[in-house]
Backbone bond lengths (Angstrom), bond angles and torsions (degrees), N, CA, C in turn:
res aa  C-N    CA-C-N  psi(-1)  N-CA   C-N-CA  omega(-1)  CA-C   N-CA-C  phi
1 X - - - 1.466 - - 1.522 109.62 -
2 X 1.335 114.57 135.58 1.457 120.25 178.08 1.533 109.57 -95.62
3 X 1.325 116.35 133.70 1.461 121.48 177.35 1.522 108.82 -107.92
4 X 1.318 116.52 118.93 1.465 121.46 177.39 1.533 109.50 -91.47
5 X 1.341 114.36 172.29 1.468 119.88 -178.61 1.520 108.85 -140.07
6 X 1.324 115.01 63.54 1.467 121.72 -174.63 1.520 112.05 -58.58
7 X 1.327 117.22 -36.38 1.467 121.42 -173.49 1.518 113.38 -95.59
8 X 1.319 118.15 8.50 1.460 121.36 173.98 1.512 114.89 66.26
9 X 1.317 117.78 40.63 1.464 120.51 177.37 1.525 110.26 -69.26
10 X 1.334 118.34 154.28 1.467 120.43 177.82 1.525 111.05 -56.54
11 X 1.316 115.89 145.52 1.458 121.19 -174.84 1.530 113.86 -57.76
12 X 1.357 120.31 -37.43 1.470 118.04 178.36 1.532 113.15 -57.99
13 X 1.321 116.80 -33.96 1.468 119.28 178.01 1.529 109.67 -68.01
14 X 1.321 115.87 -44.59 1.463 119.70 -179.84 1.528 110.18 -60.91
15 X 1.329 116.76 -43.60 1.459 120.36 -179.35 1.527 110.83 -65.09
16 X 1.327 117.06 -37.33 1.464 121.08 -177.18 1.524 112.19 -67.22
17 X 1.336 117.99 -31.69 1.460 120.66 -177.32 1.536 112.79 -98.09
18 X 1.336 116.79 3.14 1.455 120.75 178.55 1.523 110.37 -84.25
19 X 1.344 118.65 122.06 1.469 120.33 179.42 1.521 111.55 -62.88
20 X 1.325 116.51 135.22 1.462 121.87 178.61 1.527 112.05 -96.08
21 X 1.331 116.40 -13.68 1.455 120.40 -176.88 1.526 109.79 -134.78
22 X 1.315 115.73 153.08 1.446 121.49 172.81 1.530 107.99 -77.81
23 X 1.343 117.71 167.04 1.466 118.92 176.86 1.522 113.43 -56.22
24 X 1.337 116.91 -39.59 1.464 119.91 179.60 1.523 111.31 -63.76
25 X 1.330 117.39 -39.49 1.461 120.82 179.24 1.525 111.61 -67.25
26 X 1.338 116.72 -38.45 1.460 120.39 -178.87 1.529 112.13 -66.65
27 X 1.330 116.66 -26.03 1.464 119.26 -179.11 1.526 111.67 -73.61
28 X 1.319 118.43 -16.46 1.454 121.00 174.43 1.512 114.99 59.13
29 X 1.320 117.53 44.53 1.453 120.86 179.22 1.511 114.29 95.81
30 X 1.300 118.01 -9.79 1.469 121.55 176.08 1.535 109.28 -84.82
31 X 1.317 115.48 166.58 1.458 121.09 178.95 1.522 111.93 -92.36
32 X 1.309 116.58 -26.86 1.464 120.92 -174.69 1.523 108.52 -160.22
33 X 1.312 117.46 147.73 1.463 120.88 176.26 1.528 109.83 -94.61
34 X 1.315 116.19 164.96 1.461 120.45 178.35 1.523 110.83 -59.54
35 X 1.331 116.86 -44.24 1.462 119.81 -178.72 1.534 110.85 -66.62
36 X 1.333 117.11 -36.14 1.466 119.79 176.61 1.520 110.67 -68.80
37 X 1.325 117.15 -38.67 1.457 121.08 178.69 1.515 111.24 -58.91
38 X 1.323 116.49 -42.12 1.458 121.57 -179.43 1.528 110.79 -74.99
39 X 1.329 116.83 -30.32 1.453 121.69 -174.79 1.532 113.95 -79.54
40 X 1.340 116.66 -177.22 1.473 121.79 -176.53 1.527 112.06 -67.30
41 X 1.318 118.56 127.12 1.465 121.46 178.68 1.527 113.59 -59.24
42 X 1.341 117.02 -37.67 1.458 119.57 -178.66 1.519 111.29 -64.61
43 X 1.317 117.88 -38.97 1.467 121.14 179.22 1.526 109.62 -61.96
44 X 1.329 117.47 -45.11 1.458 120.37 179.35 1.518 110.84 -61.75
45 X 1.336 116.67 -44.79 1.471 120.36 -178.65 1.526 111.57 -63.30
46 X 1.319 117.54 -44.15 1.469 120.24 -179.15 1.525 111.75 -68.03
47 X 1.313 117.25 -36.16 1.470 120.20 175.31 1.518 110.76 -60.71
48 X 1.327 116.17 -47.45 1.459 120.42 -178.86 1.526 111.58 -63.56
49 X 1.324 116.64 -38.11 1.468 120.99 -173.91 1.521 112.47 -80.39
50 X 1.333 117.09 -38.44 1.475 120.23 -170.56 1.526 113.25 -119.03
51 X 1.332 117.57 24.60 1.468 120.27 -173.82 1.530 112.24 -52.05
52 X 1.317 117.73 -45.61 1.462 120.72 -176.78 1.524 113.14 -69.31
53 X 1.335 117.87 -16.06 1.466 121.35 -179.74 1.522 112.70 -95.50
54 X 1.331 117.59 -12.84 1.453 120.63 -176.70 1.521 111.03 -73.31
55 X 1.336 115.22 150.93 1.460 121.07 -177.30 1.521 109.10 -143.03
56 X 1.316 115.38 141.51 1.464 120.83 177.01 1.518 107.94 -148.99
57 X 1.332 116.23 156.01 1.458 119.88 178.93 1.528 109.85 -95.96
58 X 1.317 115.63 145.86 1.463 120.77 -177.88 1.519 112.02 -57.25
59 X 1.326 116.81 -34.71 1.462 120.54 -177.86 1.520 112.47 -64.84
60 X 1.351 117.46 -22.30 1.459 120.90 179.14 1.519 112.79 -82.00
61 X 1.330 117.44 -7.88 1.454 120.97 -171.47 1.532 113.02 -114.87
62 X 1.331 117.11 14.41 1.467 120.07 -176.70 1.519 112.44 -68.70
63 X 1.343 116.81 -37.73 1.470 117.79 179.22 1.528 110.35 -65.11
64 X 1.319 116.85 -34.13 1.456 120.43 175.68 1.529 109.60 -61.84
65 X 1.325 117.37 -39.49 1.467 121.52 178.23 1.523 110.73 -62.48
66 X 1.341 117.54 -42.41 1.465 119.91 178.19 1.520 110.86 -62.02
67 X 1.329 116.38 -40.15 1.454 119.86 178.73 1.504 111.89 -62.35
68 X 1.348 117.11 -42.32 1.463 120.74 178.30 1.519 110.53 -62.38
69 X 1.330 117.43 -41.56 1.468 120.65 -179.35 1.529 111.17 -63.32
70 X 1.336 117.08 -43.69 1.465 120.58 -179.82 1.521 110.02 -62.36
71 X 1.335 117.59 -47.36 1.461 120.42 179.89 1.528 111.40 -62.27
72 X 1.330 117.03 -40.25 1.460 120.42 -178.58 1.525 111.29 -65.57
73 X 1.319 117.26 -44.42 1.472 120.84 -179.88 1.522 110.77 -65.07
74 X 1.312 117.30 -44.23 1.465 120.42 -179.46 1.523 111.61 -66.86
75 X 1.313 117.42 -35.26 1.460 120.72 176.67 1.533 110.93 -63.12
76 X 1.342 115.87 -42.14 1.470 119.45 -179.65 1.522 112.87 -67.56
77 X 1.340 116.72 -17.79 1.460 120.68 179.01 1.526 112.33 -108.12
78 X 1.319 117.06 19.98 1.467 120.32 -178.59 1.522 113.02 -78.17
79 X 1.328 117.74 -11.54 1.465 120.70 175.43 1.510 114.57 67.88
80 X 1.318 117.90 29.32 1.460 120.68 177.30 1.502 114.66 80.39
81 X 1.326 118.59 5.71 1.464 121.53 177.27 1.531 109.55 -74.08
82 X 1.337 115.88 175.01 1.465 119.66 176.24 1.526 108.26 -64.09
83 X 1.321 116.95 109.80 1.465 119.89 -177.26 1.522 110.19 -149.54
84 X 1.338 115.24 140.22 1.464 122.54 175.33 1.528 111.59 49.32
85 X 1.320 117.71 45.38 1.453 121.17 -179.70 1.529 110.96 -101.64
86 X 1.329 114.40 142.99 1.458 120.88 -178.88 1.522 110.53 -91.51
87 X 1.322 116.72 137.26 1.451 123.03 177.13 1.534 108.49 -131.54
88 X 1.324 116.91 135.05 1.476 120.67 177.66 1.520 108.22 -126.68
89 X 1.312 115.92 120.54 1.455 121.85 179.61 1.528 109.24 -120.12
90 X 1.327 116.93 145.85 1.465 120.45 -178.05 1.524 110.69 -107.20
91 X 1.343 114.73 137.66 1.458 120.27 175.41 1.524 108.91 -149.03
92 X 1.326 115.22 126.34 1.457 122.59 179.93 1.535 112.32 52.79
93 X 1.332 115.60 38.31 1.459 120.12 178.07 1.507 115.84 83.55
94 X 1.329 117.30 -3.49 1.467 121.92 177.75 1.535 108.95 -99.19
95 X 1.320 115.93 132.01 1.469 121.12 173.39 1.530 107.97 -95.35
96 X 1.334 116.43 116.44 1.467 122.71 -173.09 1.517 109.35 -107.74
97 X 1.322 116.01 122.29 1.472 122.15 -176.23 1.523 110.69 -101.00
98 X 1.313 115.91 131.41 1.463 121.23 174.05 1.522 110.02 -129.63
99 X 1.311 116.25 151.52 1.463 121.09 176.65 1.525 108.45 -140.74
100 X 1.325 115.94 102.59 1.457 119.95 -177.02 1.524 110.37 -83.53
101 X 1.316 116.59 164.31 1.460 121.09 -177.10 1.521 113.47 -88.60
102 X 1.349 117.66 -44.68 1.469 118.72 -174.41 1.519 110.33 -161.99
103 X 1.348 115.52 138.72 1.466 122.52 166.38 1.519 106.17 -125.95
104 X 1.327 116.72 124.26 1.456 120.07 -174.64 1.518 110.09 -151.50
105 X 1.337 116.64 155.36 1.450 120.88 172.48 1.528 108.83 -79.54
106 X 1.307 116.08 140.12 1.456 120.36 179.95 1.521 109.04 -122.32
107 X 1.319 116.34 130.04 1.453 121.35 -179.36 1.517 110.42 -72.81
108 X 1.333 118.06 152.53 1.470 120.49 -178.63 1.509 113.03 -65.08
109 X 1.348 118.02 -19.20 1.462 120.22 178.01 1.525 112.17 -73.07
110 X 1.342 116.72 -17.90 1.459 120.58 -178.85 1.518 111.24 -88.85
111 X 1.327 116.03 -48.21 1.459 121.57 175.86 1.516 108.60 -137.07
112 X 1.293 116.73 164.21 1.467 120.04 -179.34 1.523 109.91 -76.98
113 X 1.327 115.56 81.67 1.446 122.25 -178.38 1.520 109.93 -140.85
114 X 1.320 118.51 152.57 1.466 120.58 176.36 1.517 110.60 -66.12
115 X 1.321 116.45 161.77 1.459 120.66 175.72 1.527 110.04 -58.70
116 X 1.349 115.52 137.88 1.442 120.81 173.09 1.515 116.42 77.99
117 X 1.329 118.68 6.32 1.456 119.47 179.60 1.536 108.83 -67.74
118 X 1.327 115.03 139.09 1.454 120.51 177.83 1.526 109.21 -89.91
119 X 1.315 115.99 126.95 1.462 121.82 -178.22 1.529 108.74 -111.48
120 X 1.307 116.03 124.57 1.469 122.67 174.32 1.520 107.47 -95.08
121 X 1.327 116.15 121.22 1.463 121.88 -174.28 1.526 110.59 -118.71
122 X 1.317 115.39 137.15 1.458 121.72 172.67 1.521 107.90 -123.90
123 X 1.330 115.82 126.07 1.466 121.16 -178.85 1.528 110.43 -85.76
124 X 1.327 116.33 144.16 1.452 121.74 176.90 1.538 109.18 -134.48
125 X 1.319 116.27 118.41 1.460 121.69 171.41 1.515 106.19 -97.79
126 X 1.314 117.00 111.97 1.464 119.30 -168.80 1.517 111.18 -154.99
127 X 1.312 115.84 179.89 1.459 122.00 174.65 1.523 110.32 -79.13
128 X 1.302 116.87 145.35 1.458 120.46 176.78 1.525 111.33 -61.17
129 X 1.325 116.42 -27.57 1.468 120.20 -177.55 1.525 111.41 -71.64
130 X 1.316 117.99 -20.44 1.462 119.91 177.48 1.516 111.84 -71.56
131 X 1.321 116.99 -14.96 1.465 121.82 174.82 1.523 110.54 -96.97
132 X 1.325 116.85 -36.93 1.469 120.62 178.75 1.528 110.07 -66.46
133 X 1.339 116.21 -42.63 1.466 121.29 174.90 1.528 107.23 -106.17
134 X 1.333 117.34 93.15 1.470 121.11 -163.47 1.527 116.03 -83.21
135 X 1.319 118.36 48.17 1.463 120.46 178.28 1.526 111.94 -62.15
136 X 1.340 116.74 -29.80 1.456 120.75 -175.44 1.522 113.09 -90.50
137 X 1.325 118.09 -2.69 1.456 120.34 -175.40 1.532 113.71 -59.77
138 X 1.344 120.16 -43.39 1.474 118.59 178.22 1.518 113.01 -59.38
139 X 1.334 117.60 -38.26 1.470 120.39 179.59 1.527 111.08 -67.93
140 X 1.320 117.40 -37.41 1.461 120.12 178.70 1.521 110.98 -66.58
141 X 1.315 116.32 -39.92 1.467 120.53 177.30 1.521 110.48 -63.22
142 X 1.331 116.95 -43.61 1.463 121.09 -179.88 1.520 110.57 -64.68
143 X 1.320 117.88 -42.28 1.458 121.66 -178.18 1.529 111.02 -59.06
144 X 1.320 117.36 -48.77 1.458 120.93 179.66 1.518 111.48 -62.44
145 X 1.315 117.58 -39.93 1.459 120.19 -179.01 1.521 112.42 -70.24
146 X 1.324 117.96 -31.33 1.462 119.61 173.74 1.523 111.25 -67.70
147 X 1.337 117.27 -40.36 1.464 119.88 175.51 1.540 110.43 -61.83
148 X 1.326 116.53 -44.29 1.461 120.39 -179.23 1.539 110.20 -62.03
149 X 1.313 116.99 -39.89 1.457 122.46 178.54 1.528 110.44 -62.01
150 X 1.329 116.33 -44.82 1.457 120.38 178.56 1.535 111.20 -62.56
151 X 1.321 116.15 -40.85 1.468 119.71 178.33 1.527 111.64 -62.85
152 X 1.308 116.92 -41.99 1.470 120.15 179.53 1.517 111.05 -64.66
153 X 1.321 116.77 -44.50 1.458 120.90 -174.03 1.530 112.98 -76.84
154 X 1.339 117.12 -34.98 1.463 120.36 -172.56 1.528 114.00 -100.80
155 X 1.340 116.59 -29.60 1.460 119.66 -175.11 1.526 113.35 -117.92
156 X 1.330 117.18 -7.30 1.455 119.31 -175.90 1.513 113.26 67.91
157 X 1.326 117.19 22.68 1.461 123.23 -179.90 1.528 108.14 -104.32
158 X 1.324 116.92 127.24 1.465 121.07 -177.05 1.525 110.22 -118.52
159 X 1.312 117.76 94.83 1.465 119.80 177.14 1.521 111.11 -60.34
160 X 1.322 116.42 138.47 1.460 120.71 178.16 1.514 112.99 -97.66
161 X 1.325 115.79 -4.74 1.466 120.40 -178.29 1.519 108.03 -151.19
162 X 1.313 116.24 135.35 1.458 122.69 176.79 1.519 108.55 -116.65
163 X 1.331 115.98 135.75 1.467 117.36 179.81 1.511 111.21 -152.19
164 X 1.329 114.45 148.53 1.460 122.52 166.50 1.513 108.67 -97.74
165 X 1.323 115.60 141.11 1.463 121.41 169.10 1.527 106.50 -114.59
166 X 1.334 115.33 116.66 1.458 121.13 -176.77 1.524 110.82 -95.89
167 X 1.328 114.98 141.44 1.466 122.80 170.07 1.525 105.70 -119.41
168 X 1.333 116.71 114.87 1.453 120.51 -173.84 1.517 110.38 -91.20
169 X 1.319 116.27 120.08 1.457 121.32 -177.18 1.516 112.67 -78.93
170 X 1.359 118.10 -13.10 1.464 121.14 -175.82 1.531 112.59 -127.93
171 X 1.341 116.80 24.45 1.465 120.83 -177.15 1.537 111.15 -69.00
172 X 1.347 115.80 141.56 1.467 121.75 178.27 1.521 110.23 -134.99
173 X 1.308 116.02 129.24 1.469 120.39 179.87 1.520 110.99 -61.29
174 X 1.320 117.97 -35.86 1.467 121.26 -177.89 1.529 111.12 -63.65
175 X 1.335 117.60 -32.87 1.461 120.43 179.24 1.524 111.24 -68.50
176 X 1.330 116.07 -36.90 1.469 119.11 176.77 1.522 110.97 -66.92
177 X 1.326 116.80 -40.21 1.460 119.71 178.56 1.528 110.98 -64.14
178 X 1.310 116.20 -33.83 1.472 120.16 -178.61 1.527 111.61 -75.12
179 X 1.344 116.99 -34.31 1.462 120.85 -176.02 1.533 109.57 -143.65
180 X 1.334 117.51 70.84 1.478 120.72 -173.48 1.526 114.62 -67.24
181 X 1.315 118.20 -20.53 1.458 120.21 -179.46 1.529 112.82 -78.21
182 X 1.327 116.91 -18.79 1.470 120.92 -176.85 1.523 112.06 -114.71
183 X 1.331 116.45 -43.85 1.463 121.40 -172.60 1.523 109.86 -85.10
184 X 1.358 118.66 133.20 1.467 121.64 -177.63 1.534 113.09 -56.33
185 X 1.317 114.58 146.56 1.460 120.78 -177.40 1.515 112.64 -74.07
186 X 1.346 116.98 -28.97 1.458 122.37 -175.72 1.523 110.75 -132.49
187 X 1.342 117.48 166.01 1.464 119.48 -179.62 1.526 114.01 -76.28
188 X 1.319 116.97 8.71 1.463 120.97 173.55 1.521 108.71 -139.08
189 X 1.336 115.55 154.99 1.456 120.40 -175.36 1.516 108.79 -151.17
190 X 1.351 116.93 138.66 1.457 122.43 173.25 1.524 107.70 -104.49
191 X 1.323 116.17 133.20 1.454 119.94 178.98 1.525 109.72 -133.37
192 X 1.326 116.28 120.23 1.459 122.53 -178.25 1.522 109.80 -82.26
193 X 1.345 116.26 141.23 1.456 122.53 180.00 1.520 110.56 -112.52
194 X 1.333 118.21 147.14 1.457 120.66 175.25 1.534 111.43 -61.72
195 X 1.323 115.78 144.01 1.458 121.45 179.55 1.523 109.31 -93.37
196 X 1.328 117.63 120.92 1.457 122.50 -177.69 1.529 111.23 -84.74
197 X 1.316 115.39 156.21 1.462 121.70 170.40 1.528 108.66 -76.67
198 X 1.342 115.93 162.40 1.464 119.44 176.30 1.522 110.85 -59.57
199 X 1.331 116.97 -39.04 1.463 120.64 -178.55 1.529 111.35 -62.06
200 X 1.328 116.67 -39.83 1.460 119.70 179.26 1.520 111.04 -68.69
201 X 1.330 116.93 -40.20 1.470 120.25 178.19 1.530 109.88 -62.96
202 X 1.323 116.96 -45.51 1.461 120.75 -177.95 1.527 111.26 -63.98
203 X 1.334 116.89 -39.20 1.460 119.85 177.34 1.524 110.50 -64.33
204 X 1.320 116.53 -39.22 1.471 120.40 177.98 1.529 110.76 -64.26
205 X 1.335 116.15 -47.11 1.466 120.20 179.47 1.520 110.65 -59.37
206 X 1.326 116.97 -45.94 1.468 120.59 -178.36 1.527 111.21 -61.05
207 X 1.326 117.05 -41.00 1.457 120.17 178.44 1.504 112.52 -63.91
208 X 1.340 116.12 -42.56 1.474 119.60 179.57 1.520 111.46 -70.01
209 X 1.342 118.18 -38.00 1.459 120.13 178.07 1.533 110.99 -62.22
210 X 1.327 116.24 -37.01 1.463 119.92 177.01 1.525 110.58 -60.28
211 X 1.329 116.04 -42.38 1.465 120.21 179.49 1.525 111.04 -65.69
212 X 1.339 116.91 -42.33 1.465 119.98 -177.83 1.522 112.37 -73.76
213 X 1.327 117.33 -22.44 1.460 120.47 178.16 1.527 112.58 -78.49
214 X 1.314 117.22 -13.06 1.459 121.51 179.14 1.530 109.19 -64.05
215 X 1.335 118.90 121.96 1.475 120.11 -178.75 1.523 113.92 -68.73
216 X 1.331 116.80 -17.41 1.460 120.80 -179.89 1.539 110.36 -128.74
217 X 1.336 116.69 67.80 1.464 118.83 -177.70 1.522 112.37 -69.19
218 X 1.314 115.95 151.92 1.467 122.28 177.93 1.530 107.96 -128.30
219 X 1.313 116.50 135.39 1.456 119.67 178.94 1.528 109.95 -70.89
220 X 1.304 116.21 125.79 1.457 122.10 176.19 1.527 109.75 -78.45
221 X 1.341 118.70 166.67 1.465 119.40 173.28 1.518 112.74 -53.53
222 X 1.339 117.06 -37.85 1.473 119.91 176.74 1.521 110.52 -63.68
223 X 1.326 117.64 -44.13 1.464 120.97 178.48 1.517 111.39 -59.23
224 X 1.327 116.62 -36.89 1.467 121.14 -178.34 1.524 112.09 -84.10
225 X 1.341 116.63 0.17 1.479 120.94 -174.85 1.527 109.57 53.21
226 X 1.328 114.70 47.84 1.464 119.99 -174.97 1.523 110.79 -83.12
227 X 1.295 115.14 127.97 1.462 122.29 172.94 1.517 107.81 -100.21
228 X 1.322 116.61 124.45 1.454 121.07 -175.51 1.511 113.89 -66.69
229 X 1.329 115.06 170.60 1.454 121.02 178.52 1.537 110.08 -58.58
230 X 1.324 115.32 141.59 1.459 121.84 176.95 1.517 109.70 -124.50
231 X 1.325 115.34 158.73 1.456 121.12 -177.80 1.526 108.27 -131.38
232 X 1.334 114.71 107.96 1.456 121.37 -173.60 1.524 111.22 -96.24
233 X 1.322 115.05 139.66 1.463 121.03 173.26 1.525 106.83 -95.30
234 X 1.314 115.74 117.63 1.457 122.17 -176.33 1.520 110.68 -112.45
235 X 1.335 115.25 149.21 1.466 120.60 172.47 1.523 108.33 -102.54
236 X 1.307 116.20 133.82 1.459 121.31 -178.55 1.528 109.88 -53.14
237 X 1.338 116.13 127.52 1.462 120.82 178.62 1.508 114.27 89.43
238 X 1.346 118.95 -4.46 1.458 122.93 179.96 1.528 109.63 -110.28
239 X 1.337 116.70 146.85 1.456 120.49 -178.64 1.525 112.24 -94.05
240 X 1.320 117.31 -26.41 1.466 121.21 -177.40 1.533 110.11 -93.80
241 X 1.331 114.98 139.17 1.462 119.73 -179.05 1.522 111.30 -69.04
242 X 1.314 116.11 145.67 1.464 121.67 173.06 1.529 109.27 -71.77
243 X 1.320 116.77 -47.21 1.464 123.72 175.58 1.522 108.80 -151.23
244 X 1.318 117.06 155.84 1.463 122.14 176.49 1.525 107.89 -123.80
245 X 1.329 116.69 133.52 1.470 121.48 -175.05 1.527 110.83 -122.63
246 X 1.339 114.56 161.27 1.459 121.89 179.44 1.520 111.71 -80.44
247 X 1.331 118.04 -25.89 1.462 120.91 -177.71 1.518 110.66 -128.96
248 X 1.341 115.44 155.00 1.453 120.77 178.51 1.522 110.39 -66.81
249 X 1.341 116.93 -34.93 1.455 121.08 -178.99 1.531 111.12 -62.52
250 X 1.320 116.29 -42.51 1.477 119.62 178.94 1.522 110.56 -63.55
251 X 1.335 116.05 -41.70 1.460 120.01 -179.45 1.523 111.21 -64.80
252 X 1.323 116.63 -43.85 1.463 120.73 -179.28 1.536 111.14 -64.24
253 X 1.328 115.57 -41.14 1.472 119.26 179.37 1.530 111.23 -65.49
254 X 1.337 115.60 -38.77 1.464 118.97 178.18 1.526 111.09 -64.95
255 X 1.327 117.10 -41.82 1.462 120.41 178.91 1.517 110.56 -59.84
256 X 1.307 116.59 -44.33 1.456 121.27 -179.04 1.528 111.68 -61.20
257 X 1.324 116.13 -43.89 1.459 120.06 -178.12 1.524 111.69 -77.46
258 X 1.336 116.77 -39.56 1.460 121.22 -175.77 1.523 110.91 -71.58
259 X 1.327 117.12 -42.66 1.466 121.37 -178.07 1.514 112.27 -63.92
260 X 1.329 115.97 -27.12 1.471 119.84 179.90 1.518 111.56 -70.29
261 X 1.340 117.11 -20.80 1.465 121.25 -175.64 1.522 113.13 -110.98
262 X 1.335 118.31 -10.11 1.463 121.20 -176.27 1.515 110.29 -131.67
263 X 1.329 114.45 148.38 1.448 119.98 178.51 1.524 109.49 -76.80
264 X 1.324 115.72 155.91 1.454 120.69 177.36 1.499 112.13 112.23
265 X 1.337 113.97 165.63 1.468 121.10 178.96 1.520 108.75 -102.30
266 X 1.324 115.96 131.03 1.462 121.51 -177.39 1.519 110.00 -122.22
267 X 1.318 115.82 147.43 1.462 120.40 -179.72 1.531 109.80 -147.89
268 X 1.320 115.41 163.68 1.463 120.98 -179.71 1.523 110.20 -96.07
269 X 1.315 116.77 133.19 1.459 122.59 175.95 1.532 107.93 -114.69
270 X 1.334 117.14 116.82 1.470 121.50 -179.94 1.522 109.62 -85.14
271 X 1.321 115.83 125.38 1.456 121.23 -177.97 1.522 109.63 -114.54
272 X 1.320 115.87 116.11 1.463 121.11 -177.74 1.530 110.54 -70.34
273 X 1.327 116.42 139.41 1.450 121.55 178.76 1.526 111.60 -64.82
274 X 1.338 115.88 154.60 1.465 121.04 -179.26 1.524 109.49 -128.76
275 X 1.335 115.46 150.81 1.463 122.23 174.32 1.521 107.61 -100.85
276 X 1.330 115.94 95.91 1.467 121.09 -171.41 1.523 112.96 -61.16
277 X 1.343 117.32 -40.84 1.460 118.49 -179.13 1.528 110.76 -60.92
278 X 1.330 116.82 -46.70 1.463 120.80 -178.52 1.525 111.68 -63.19
279 X 1.308 116.93 -38.48 1.461 120.76 -174.35 1.518 112.91 -80.01
280 X 1.348 116.71 -31.38 1.471 117.77 -166.87 1.521 114.84 -118.80
281 X 1.328 118.78 -38.85 1.465 115.76 -168.50 1.520 115.30 -143.01
282 X 1.312 118.50 14.44 1.460 118.14 177.58 1.527 109.89 -74.93
283 X 1.335 119.43 125.65 1.470 120.77 -176.12 1.524 113.39 -75.18
284 X 1.338 117.72 -12.32 1.471 119.23 -174.85 1.533 112.01 -116.65
285 X 1.309 118.49 15.19 1.463 120.10 -174.37 1.531 111.78 -58.56
286 X 1.342 117.44 -31.98 1.470 120.33 -175.37 1.523 112.67 -69.94
287 X 1.342 118.17 -18.40 1.464 121.51 178.85 1.536 110.76 -114.48
288 X 1.330 116.46 12.25 1.457 122.01 -179.02 1.525 109.23 -111.16
289 X 1.314 118.82 119.53 1.471 120.42 -178.69 1.528 113.02 -57.40
290 X 1.338 116.82 -40.08 1.469 119.97 179.81 1.525 110.22 -67.59
291 X 1.320 116.75 -44.79 1.457 120.27 179.29 1.512 112.44 -60.35
292 X 1.333 117.57 -40.40 1.463 120.84 178.35 1.516 111.24 -65.10
293 X 1.328 117.46 -41.47 1.473 120.69 178.83 1.518 110.68 -62.79
294 X 1.319 116.91 -44.04 1.465 120.42 -178.29 1.521 110.38 -65.06
295 X 1.327 117.47 -42.71 1.471 119.89 -179.84 1.523 111.70 -68.87
296 X 1.314 116.57 -39.11 1.481 118.34 177.37 1.513 110.72 -64.67
297 X 1.337 117.03 -37.82 1.448 120.15 177.77 1.519 112.45 -65.06
298 X 1.329 116.37 -40.23 1.463 120.42 178.89 1.521 110.62 -66.92
299 X 1.352 117.89 -39.22 1.455 121.26 179.00 1.526 111.05 -65.38
300 X 1.328 115.65 -40.18 1.464 119.36 -179.89 1.527 111.57 -64.12
301 X 1.333 116.13 -36.12 1.456 119.80 178.60 1.504 112.36 -67.74
302 X 1.349 117.27 -29.18 1.469 121.11 -179.26 1.508 112.76 -81.86
303 X 1.323 117.05 -20.34 1.477 119.26 -178.17 1.525 110.89 -71.93
304 X 1.336 118.08 142.34 1.477 120.40 -179.90 1.529 111.39 -68.86
């Protein structure tokens, strides 16, 4: 992958965000990583096939740099506990690589847990909105359970608690004061995940391996982070929607009932769904026919 520097950032930043290894090299002899297994099969395939043709700008990779720094600092302060260890497990001929962040005993004074419980922790440096709008929550739960499964099978270690620790890069105290029931109180958050049985983990792995074994994978709406069409009820002269609905019928019915009780002119604004991954952060969009179509369509809509 080639890293450009359109905005003239200092060279140390560019060097820090430049990949030193291809995806195959990073797997270290495995066929697929846990995060790749959970992620879109087409993205993994295109990365493997066109790695040398891919291009990204250094300015797009700064959040990744912050994540690396947080993980590196926390690893150095792990005190010799189980931290940042690689595990490779084989299933149906696939070697699956995982690397968890931390396994540690947690005292009952810290969290509501019995003495000596082993806690498997995965750190996430992310936007606060990724927790408020929890589209990624199922993937985070699956990731932790795959790590726990690998620990049980390969090390004989059975975590009794799984949790993510979030570090929010865009947290604001004023947002919490405005909406304390939704917005996190602090720039960090612990979230416990359900612990799966081995049978559930194995069924999940088998389903994902089937998808990745497909020679012609297609990105699903979930893979594309697609948000469906929405229908907003707007008041004439106002920029913010009164309400947003999933269907045009719901919006029209609301306008009819709402306008009868409130002054002002109201109308329906149809908002076309977007594929956020394709538009904003997919690393392979330039070699993906669907990604190119979506980006060209978005550019055409922005042109006068």
